[in-house]
LOKE-912184 format. One line per 3 residues: number of its first residue (from 0); for each residue x, y, z of N, C-alpha, C, O. Coordinates in steps of 0.05 Angstrom, whole numbers, plus 5000, padded with zeros to 4 digits. Last residue first. Example, Ala and Ser with C-alpha at 12.3 -4.5 7.8 and 13.67 -1.06 7.14 Angstrom:
<pts>
1> 5257 4955 5142 5273 4979 5143 5258 5001 5157 5268 5023 5161 ~ 5264 4886 5156 5246 4910 5156 5264 4934 5156 5285 4934 5169
</pts>
This chain:
<pts>
233> 4750 4686 5077 4768 4674 5067 4786 4657 5089 4805 4643 5081 ~ 4700 4718 5077 4720 4721 5097 4749 4707 5091 4769 4718 5101 ~ 4666 4748 5022 4677 4725 5037 4701 4729 5054 4719 4743 5046
230> 4615 4791 5024 4643 4786 5023 4653 4766 5038 4650 4764 5063 ~ 4553 4787 4980 4568 4784 5006 4598 4781 5006 4607 4767 4988 ~ 4548 4795 4931 4532 4807 4948 4543 4809 4973 4542 4830 4987
227> 4603 4818 4885 4589 4799 4901 4571 4810 4920 4576 4833 4928 ~ 4585 4858 4828 4602 4851 4854 4588 4830 4867 4565 4823 4861 ~ 4582 4898 4772 4580 4870 4783 4596 4865 4806 4620 4866 4803
224> 4543 4955 4751 4568 4945 4766 4563 4919 4776 4542 4914 4788 ~ 4524 4976 4684 4522 4963 4711 4544 4959 4724 4565 4958 4711 ~ 4495 5021 4636 4517 5010 4649 4511 4999 4679 4497 5011 4695
221> 4456 5017 4578 4456 5017 4605 4482 5010 4613 4495 4994 4599 ~ 4451 5009 4525 4453 5035 4530 4454 5038 4562 4455 5061 4571 ~ 4479 4948 4522 4462 4962 4506 4467 4993 4513 4489 5001 4506
218> 4508 4942 4581 4492 4927 4568 4471 4945 4548 4450 4955 4556 ~ 4574 4948 4608 4553 4963 4591 4534 4939 4573 4544 4922 4558 ~ 4603 4945 4673 4594 4936 4645 4575 4950 4635 4560 4964 4649
215> 4651 4945 4724 4633 4961 4708 4628 4954 4680 4647 4955 4663 ~ 4658 4908 4780 4663 4908 4751 4644 4923 4739 4620 4916 4740 ~ 4645 4953 4833 4658 4929 4822 4666 4929 4797 4680 4947 4788
212> 4662 5009 4879 4643 4995 4859 4662 4970 4849 4686 4967 4854 ~ 4667 5003 4952 4677 5006 4923 4661 4994 4903 4648 4973 4907 ~ 4652 4987 4999 4650 5014 4994 4660 5026 4968 4662 5050 4962
209> 4690 4925 5000 4667 4942 5013 4673 4974 5011 4693 4984 5020 ~ 4707 4898 4942 4717 4915 4962 4693 4931 4978 4680 4948 4967 ~ 4717 4862 4886 4696 4866 4911 4708 4875 4937 4719 4859 4952
206> 4749 4848 4850 4741 4875 4848 4725 4883 4870 4719 4907 4874 ~ 4756 4794 4853 4783 4813 4858 4772 4841 4860 4786 4857 4872 ~ 4705 4777 4837 4716 4773 4864 4739 4794 4873 4740 4806 4894
203> 4708 4792 4786 4686 4802 4803 4693 4801 4830 4690 4820 4846 ~ 4746 4757 4768 4752 4786 4766 4728 4798 4781 4735 4819 4790 ~ 4721 4707 4782 4748 4715 4793 4753 4745 4794 4761 4757 4813
200> 4680 4707 4746 4678 4708 4774 4703 4713 4789 4701 4726 4810 ~ 4708 4706 4698 4691 4728 4706 4686 4732 4734 4687 4754 4745 ~ 4733 4654 4699 4746 4679 4699 4734 4707 4705 4746 4726 4715
197> 4688 4620 4699 4708 4622 4723 4724 4643 4722 4729 4653 4744 ~ 4663 4633 4651 4648 4638 4673 4666 4639 4700 4661 4655 4718 ~ 4708 4663 4608 4699 4641 4618 4684 4651 4641 4689 4673 4651
194> 4695 4727 4568 4706 4712 4592 4692 4686 4597 4668 4684 4591 ~ 4669 4758 4537 4688 4739 4524 4698 4722 4544 4711 4702 4536 ~ 4645 4796 4566 4627 4776 4553 4642 4754 4540 4631 4733 4533
191> 4684 4827 4584 4676 4805 4604 4657 4785 4588 4652 4762 4597 ~ 4730 4858 4570 4713 4843 4551 4699 4820 4565 4701 4796 4558 ~ 4736 4917 4611 4742 4889 4607 4719 4874 4587 4695 4878 4590
188> 4732 4968 4620 4732 4961 4592 4738 4935 4587 4744 4928 4564 ~ 4737 4979 4679 4717 4990 4660 4711 4983 4632 4690 4989 4621 ~ 4779 4945 4699 4754 4950 4712 4729 4960 4697 4706 4951 4700
185> 4819 4956 4657 4807 4929 4663 4778 4931 4677 4758 4920 4668 ~ 4828 5008 4664 4819 5002 4641 4808 4970 4642 4789 4962 4628 ~ 4841 5013 4720 4814 5024 4711 4808 5016 4681 4785 5018 4673
182> 4890 4985 4718 4870 4974 4735 4845 4987 4724 4827 4971 4719 ~ 4921 5013 4683 4915 4988 4675 4893 4975 4693 4879 4957 4684 ~ 4929 5061 4711 4913 5064 4687 4905 5036 4680 4882 5033 4672
179> 4966 5051 4752 4936 5055 4757 4919 5054 4736 4896 5047 4739 ~ 5008 4995 4731 5000 5022 4736 4971 5026 4741 4954 5009 4735 ~ 5043 4945 4756 5020 4957 4744 5017 4982 4751 5022 4992 4773
176> 5089 4888 4757 5084 4918 4762 5062 4925 4744 5059 4916 4721 ~ 5116 4828 4787 5097 4841 4768 5097 4871 4778 5102 4877 4801 ~ 5174 4781 4783 5152 4797 4794 5132 4809 4771 5132 4804 4747
173> 5243 4785 4764 5215 4779 4761 5194 4794 4774 5196 4819 4777 ~ 5292 4772 4816 5285 4780 4790 5255 4770 4785 5244 4753 4798 ~ 5287 4794 4887 5296 4770 4862 5284 4781 4836 5266 4798 4837
170> 5316 4853 4915 5294 4839 4909 5301 4817 4883 5316 4822 4865 ~ 5369 4852 4961 5360 4857 4938 5336 4843 4928 5336 4819 4933 ~ 5360 4857 5032 5371 4843 5011 5356 4852 4982 5332 4858 4982
167> 5380 4889 5092 5361 4885 5071 5375 4872 5049 5399 4875 5046 ~ 5389 4889 5169 5401 4883 5140 5377 4879 5117 5356 4867 5124 ~ 5387 4940 5212 5370 4918 5199 5381 4911 5174 5383 4929 5157
164> 5417 4958 5267 5426 4956 5238 5409 4933 5229 5415 4910 5235 ~ 5380 4998 5311 5389 4972 5305 5396 4969 5276 5379 4978 5261 ~ 5363 5042 5333 5385 5046 5320 5399 5017 5314 5423 5014 5312
161> 5313 5049 5354 5329 5043 5368 5355 5043 5360 5373 5043 5377 ~ 5286 5056 5301 5284 5079 5320 5306 5074 5340 5319 5093 5346 ~ 5285 5000 5290 5303 5020 5273 5303 5046 5290 5325 5058 5292
158> 5252 4973 5327 5281 4964 5324 5297 4986 5307 5321 4990 5312 ~ 5204 5001 5322 5218 5004 5348 5249 4999 5342 5267 5014 5349 ~ 5192 4979 5265 5194 5008 5272 5210 5012 5297 5229 5027 5296
155> 5185 4919 5267 5207 4934 5257 5212 4963 5261 5235 4972 5259 ~ 5135 4909 5293 5158 4895 5300 5185 4911 5287 5205 4914 5302 ~ 5095 4943 5272 5099 4940 5302 5125 4928 5310 5136 4935 5331
152> 5104 4936 5216 5108 4961 5227 5109 4955 5260 5129 4964 5272 ~ 5087 4881 5215 5113 4887 5205 5120 4915 5218 5142 4917 5230 ~ 5035 4882 5226 5051 4865 5244 5079 4876 5239 5093 4882 5259
149> 5012 4913 5191 5012 4927 5217 5033 4908 5233 5045 4917 5252 ~ 5018 4881 5147 5032 4906 5146 5031 4918 5176 5050 4932 5183 ~ 4980 4840 5163 5008 4831 5158 5026 4858 5161 5046 4857 5174
146> 4930 4869 5167 4942 4857 5188 4970 4852 5186 4984 4858 5204 ~ 4925 4875 5107 4927 4903 5128 4943 4889 5150 4967 4894 5152 ~ 4919 4824 5091 4945 4840 5083 4950 4862 5100 4972 4870 5107
143> 4870 4816 5112 4895 4801 5120 4920 4810 5115 4940 4807 5130 ~ 4840 4855 5085 4837 4856 5113 4861 4838 5125 4870 4845 5146 ~ 4846 4838 5034 4856 4863 5039 4856 4864 5071 4876 4875 5081
140> 4817 4791 5029 4848 4790 5031 4859 4818 5036 4883 4819 5043 ~ 4763 4811 5033 4773 4790 5053 4806 4795 5053 4818 4801 5073 ~ 4764 4850 4987 4763 4857 5013 4771 4840 5032 4786 4849 5050
137> 4771 4817 4943 4793 4835 4945 4789 4846 4976 4810 4851 4988 ~ 4751 4751 4970 4747 4773 4952 4771 4789 4956 4789 4781 4970 ~ 4758 4679 4971 4768 4705 4978 4760 4727 4956 4760 4724 4932
134> 4752 4629 4952 4730 4641 4966 4736 4670 4974 4718 4683 4983 ~ 4799 4610 4931 4779 4615 4912 4752 4627 4927 4732 4633 4913 ~ 4849 4637 4976 4838 4614 4960 4812 4627 4945 4806 4650 4948
131> 4914 4657 5003 4887 4662 4994 4873 4640 4980 4888 4622 4972 ~ 4967 4680 5047 4952 4657 5031 4925 4666 5025 4913 4681 5040 ~ 5016 4725 5054 4986 4719 5057 4974 4702 5036 4973 4708 5012
128> 5079 4733 5075 5064 4722 5054 5037 4719 5064 5036 4709 5087 ~ 5117 4786 5095 5097 4766 5107 5082 4759 5083 5071 4777 5071 ~ 5183 4810 5100 5161 4803 5086 5145 4784 5102 5154 4768 5118
125> 5239 4856 5104 5220 4835 5114 5195 4834 5097 5187 4852 5082 ~ 5271 4886 5069 5277 4883 5096 5264 4860 5111 5276 4847 5127 ~ 5296 4889 5002 5274 4882 5021 5284 4877 5052 5305 4865 5056
122> 5313 4948 4964 5316 4923 4978 5297 4913 5003 5286 4929 5018 ~ 5261 4977 4918 5284 4976 4940 5288 4951 4951 5270 4934 4950 ~ 5220 4981 4880 5242 4963 4877 5265 4960 4895 5284 4945 4890
119> 5178 5013 4883 5175 4990 4897 5195 4971 4889 5190 4947 4889 ~ 5205 5049 4830 5179 5045 4843 5178 5017 4858 5179 4997 4843 ~ 5271 5070 4836 5251 5054 4824 5228 5047 4841 5232 5038 4863
116> 5299 5097 4876 5290 5113 4855 5268 5094 4838 5248 5105 4828 ~ 5280 5066 4938 5299 5075 4919 5283 5090 4898 5259 5094 4900 ~ 5266 5047 5003 5257 5061 4977 5282 5073 4966 5299 5086 4978
113> 5269 4985 5034 5280 5010 5029 5271 5024 5005 5270 5010 4984 ~ 5208 4953 5055 5232 4954 5038 5240 4981 5040 5225 4999 5045 ~ 5164 4903 5080 5177 4927 5089 5204 4930 5071 5221 4912 5071
110> 5106 4877 5049 5133 4877 5050 5140 4908 5060 5130 4929 5053 ~ 5052 4828 5050 5061 4853 5057 5090 4854 5057 5101 4834 5066 ~ 5014 4792 5000 5028 4793 5024 5035 4822 5031 5025 4840 5018
107> 5010 4742 4949 5001 4768 4959 5014 4766 4986 5023 4745 4995 ~ 5033 4716 4882 5037 4717 4912 5022 4745 4924 5023 4766 4911 ~ 4978 4710 4833 5005 4716 4843 5007 4718 4873 4987 4721 4887
104> 4930 4711 4798 4939 4687 4816 4970 4689 4826 4984 4669 4826 ~ 4913 4756 4777 4932 4738 4763 4944 4717 4779 4966 4707 4774 ~ 4873 4769 4814 4865 4768 4786 4887 4753 4770 4881 4739 4751
101> 4896 4771 4862 4875 4753 4860 4871 4750 4829 4867 4728 4820 ~ 4939 4810 4856 4947 4782 4864 4924 4762 4858 4929 4739 4850 ~ 4914 4854 4836 4927 4837 4815 4934 4808 4827 4936 4788 4814
98> 4888 4871 4885 4870 4863 4865 4888 4848 4849 4879 4825 4845 ~ 4936 4882 4916 4917 4860 4926 4898 4851 4901 4894 4827 4897 ~ 4961 4925 4890 4971 4895 4887 4953 4872 4900 4954 4848 4894
95> 4949 4977 4869 4931 4956 4874 4938 4927 4873 4927 4910 4860 ~ 5007 5000 4833 4981 5005 4843 4963 4975 4848 4963 4956 4832 ~ 5074 4974 4847 5059 4992 4834 5027 4992 4846 5025 4985 4869
92> 5084 4903 4846 5094 4930 4848 5075 4950 4836 5060 4943 4817 ~ 5067 4852 4852 5050 4871 4860 5064 4899 4862 5056 4917 4877 ~ 5128 4812 4867 5100 4813 4853 5087 4839 4870 5093 4845 4893
89> 5172 4814 4894 5175 4833 4873 5147 4831 4861 5141 4847 4843 ~ 5129 4834 4948 5150 4841 4926 5167 4816 4919 5173 4800 4936 ~ 5068 4827 4960 5091 4811 4966 5113 4813 4944 5115 4797 4926
86> 5040 4889 4984 5041 4869 4964 5066 4850 4970 5083 4858 4986 ~ 5030 4936 5010 5017 4917 5009 5014 4896 4993 4993 4886 4987 ~ 5091 4964 5040 5079 4959 5013 5058 4936 5016 5067 4916 5026
83> 5126 5013 5076 5108 4989 5077 5089 4985 5057 5071 5002 5054 ~ 5192 5036 5064 5160 5040 5057 5150 5013 5065 5164 4993 5063 ~ 5243 5080 5089 5229 5058 5084 5201 5059 5075 5188 5079 5076
80> 5303 5116 5078 5275 5118 5078 5259 5091 5069 5261 5082 5046 ~ 5360 5136 5106 5345 5113 5096 5318 5122 5098 5309 5134 5118 ~ 5380 5187 5107 5402 5164 5110 5384 5140 5099 5395 5125 5082
77> 5350 5232 5059 5349 5214 5083 5373 5195 5083 5384 5189 5062 ~ 5362 5257 5011 5368 5275 5035 5362 5256 5061 5370 5264 5083 ~ 5349 5223 4969 5379 5224 4978 5381 5243 5005 5402 5243 5018
74> 5295 5228 4967 5306 5203 4979 5335 5205 4988 5345 5193 5007 ~ 5293 5275 4939 5284 5274 4967 5296 5252 4979 5307 5255 5000 ~ 5314 5262 4887 5328 5283 4906 5318 5285 4931 5333 5295 4948
71> 5282 5218 4873 5308 5211 4878 5323 5236 4897 5338 5232 4916 ~ 5212 5226 4899 5234 5229 4877 5264 5228 4888 5269 5237 4910 ~ 5162 5183 4921 5183 5200 4925 5204 5202 4905 5213 5182 4895
68> 5094 5187 4902 5122 5170 4898 5144 5194 4902 5144 5216 4892 ~ 5040 5197 4946 5060 5210 4931 5084 5190 4926 5094 5177 4945 ~ 5010 5175 4988 4997 5172 4966 5018 5183 4942 5012 5178 4919
65> 5030 5131 5040 5032 5154 5030 5031 5158 5000 5048 5146 4986 ~ 5029 5082 5064 5012 5086 5046 5010 5117 5040 4988 5127 5035 ~ 5080 5103 5098 5058 5080 5102 5035 5089 5087 5021 5105 5099
62> 5149 5110 5104 5123 5116 5089 5105 5096 5090 5112 5074 5083 ~ 5194 5138 5143 5176 5116 5139 5152 5124 5121 5138 5144 5125 ~ 5265 5163 5151 5232 5164 5144 5222 5138 5139 5236 5119 5132
59> 5316 5188 5186 5303 5164 5177 5275 5169 5169 5263 5183 5185 ~ 5333 5238 5200 5354 5217 5190 5340 5197 5175 5348 5189 5153 ~ 5284 5286 5174 5297 5270 5197 5320 5251 5186 5325 5251 5162
56> 5290 5340 5128 5283 5311 5135 5296 5302 5159 5319 5309 5163 ~ 5264 5405 5127 5286 5390 5135 5283 5359 5144 5273 5354 5166 ~ 5227 5425 5071 5229 5416 5100 5258 5403 5106 5272 5394 5088
53> 5185 5450 5022 5212 5454 5036 5210 5447 5063 5193 5458 5078 ~ 5152 5408 4979 5149 5421 5006 5176 5424 5015 5191 5405 5015 ~ 5153 5371 4936 5154 5403 4930 5149 5416 4956 5141 5439 4954
50> 5155 5320 4959 5176 5328 4939 5174 5360 4933 5194 5372 4925 ~ 5111 5316 4993 5142 5320 5004 5160 5326 4984 5181 5337 4990 ~ 5054 5351 4985 5074 5335 4969 5101 5338 4982 5113 5360 4981
47> 5019 5366 5046 5028 5371 5022 5044 5348 5008 5045 5327 5020 ~ 5024 5388 5109 5005 5379 5089 5012 5384 5061 5011 5407 5053 ~ 5067 5369 5164 5066 5381 5138 5044 5368 5119 5044 5344 5114
44> 5070 5383 5229 5055 5369 5211 5058 5384 5183 5054 5408 5180 ~ 5094 5368 5293 5095 5384 5272 5088 5367 5246 5096 5344 5242 ~ 5042 5346 5341 5064 5341 5325 5066 5357 5300 5046 5361 5286
41> 5000 5348 5376 5021 5367 5383 5045 5362 5362 5066 5374 5367 ~ 4958 5318 5365 4973 5305 5380 4999 5320 5386 5017 5310 5399 ~ 4932 5349 5328 4919 5349 5355 4937 5335 5375 4933 5339 5399
38> 4967 5341 5284 4966 5367 5297 4956 5365 5326 4968 5376 5345 ~ 4945 5291 5269 4975 5296 5277 4976 5317 5294 4984 5314 5317 ~ 4891 5303 5253 4900 5284 5276 4925 5291 5285 4928 5298 5308
35> 4901 5336 5210 4887 5350 5237 4893 5327 5259 4898 5334 5282 ~ 4925 5303 5175 4937 5321 5185 4928 5335 5211 4943 5342 5229 ~ 4877 5269 5169 4902 5255 5180 4922 5277 5192 4934 5273 5213
32> 4848 5304 5145 4838 5295 5168 4862 5282 5182 4866 5285 5207 ~ 4883 5315 5094 4873 5335 5113 4866 5323 5141 4878 5333 5160 ~ 4931 5281 5066 4904 5279 5077 4897 5297 5099 4905 5292 5122
29> 4981 5278 5055 4965 5291 5033 4936 5291 5047 4918 5304 5035 ~ 5036 5289 5101 5012 5276 5092 4997 5290 5071 4999 5314 5069 ~ 5084 5278 5148 5082 5290 5124 5057 5275 5113 5056 5251 5115
26> 5106 5296 5211 5083 5278 5200 5080 5294 5173 5075 5318 5173 ~ 5168 5293 5249 5146 5307 5233 5130 5287 5219 5139 5265 5214 ~ 5192 5261 5290 5202 5290 5283 5181 5304 5271 5174 5325 5280
23> 5173 5219 5341 5163 5230 5312 5176 5260 5311 5172 5278 5327 ~ 5179 5205 5393 5199 5193 5372 5191 5202 5345 5203 5192 5326 ~ 5142 5229 5420 5171 5240 5423 5188 5227 5405 5211 5236 5400
20> 5095 5202 5410 5098 5227 5399 5127 5236 5400 5135 5250 5382 ~ 5100 5136 5401 5100 5156 5418 5109 5178 5400 5124 5175 5381 ~ 5057 5102 5352 5085 5112 5355 5085 5133 5375 5069 5151 5371
17> 5002 5088 5347 5022 5069 5356 5049 5078 5362 5064 5064 5377 ~ 4973 5130 5327 4966 5121 5353 4984 5096 5365 4981 5087 5387 ~ 4995 5134 5275 4999 5155 5295 4989 5146 5328 4998 5156 5348
14> 4974 5084 5253 5005 5088 5259 5007 5112 5276 5023 5109 5295 ~ 4922 5098 5246 4927 5075 5262 4956 5079 5270 4962 5079 5294 ~ 4929 5137 5208 4917 5142 5230 4927 5121 5252 4938 5128 5272
11> 4949 5103 5165 4960 5125 5176 4954 5136 5205 4971 5142 5221 ~ 4902 5072 5155 4927 5058 5167 4946 5083 5179 4957 5080 5201 ~ 4873 5105 5125 4866 5100 5152 4889 5084 5167 4891 5085 5191
8> 4918 5148 5088 4892 5131 5091 4888 5123 5121 4900 5136 5139 ~ 4986 5161 5096 4962 5166 5084 4942 5145 5091 4952 5124 5100 ~ 5053 5192 5114 5027 5176 5122 5002 5178 5101 5000 5200 5089
5> 5116 5188 5137 5097 5199 5113 5072 5181 5111 5074 5157 5107 ~ 5147 5211 5194 5125 5192 5184 5111 5204 5161 5097 5225 5162 ~ 5213 5213 5207 5194 5226 5195 5172 5201 5190 5178 5178 5184
2> 5240 5204 5278 5235 5195 5250 5213 5213 5236 5197 5226 5249 ~ 5290 5204 5325 5266 5215 5317 5264 5207 5288 5285 5203 5274 ~ 5320 5158 5368 5322 5175 5345 5296 5180 5338 5279 5163 5343
</pts>
């Protein structure tokens, strides 16, 4: 069975190198370099938002860090469409689940789930919980969550392509959900001077990712970024 791959970021490039091209119906992405990579492999490639592009979906779709939220009318065109999420659902729904796990002290991990109309609310196929401690930063936890996502991808994608009936179960009640806006409000407007030193350090750790700015603070007329000098491996 051929599948659609809805891909984003560098893990999308990794996925292209893992799946035999004869098992891919088409690649849908919003990332131009990723689209170029798919084309170089001879794959049918759609550059754009899947919700607004006219295409005939395969029977099954897989979303791996695809940047657009799929709308119900598109989801309905697939027999099933799956998503690999860098959070331990139902904790970490929405944006930046690795950051929120560290900041809110909630479970972290990776989840393979069916996509439904609710954002990150679909039935769970499989999960890997990733432990962390107070030496972890966002960057160190990200690396271990990424490895968990890759392990889920390598284990379950071939089974579903082979037509195996993989059961899924509803998500438990509770958990957390965060919008992108919440992350940037905390990052840029946190009342850090009112925080305990322990909470401030945890916030800076959670915001410490290689190549990304940390906590943005204002002192007088000056604006600064706070992040750890070195990234703990955890």
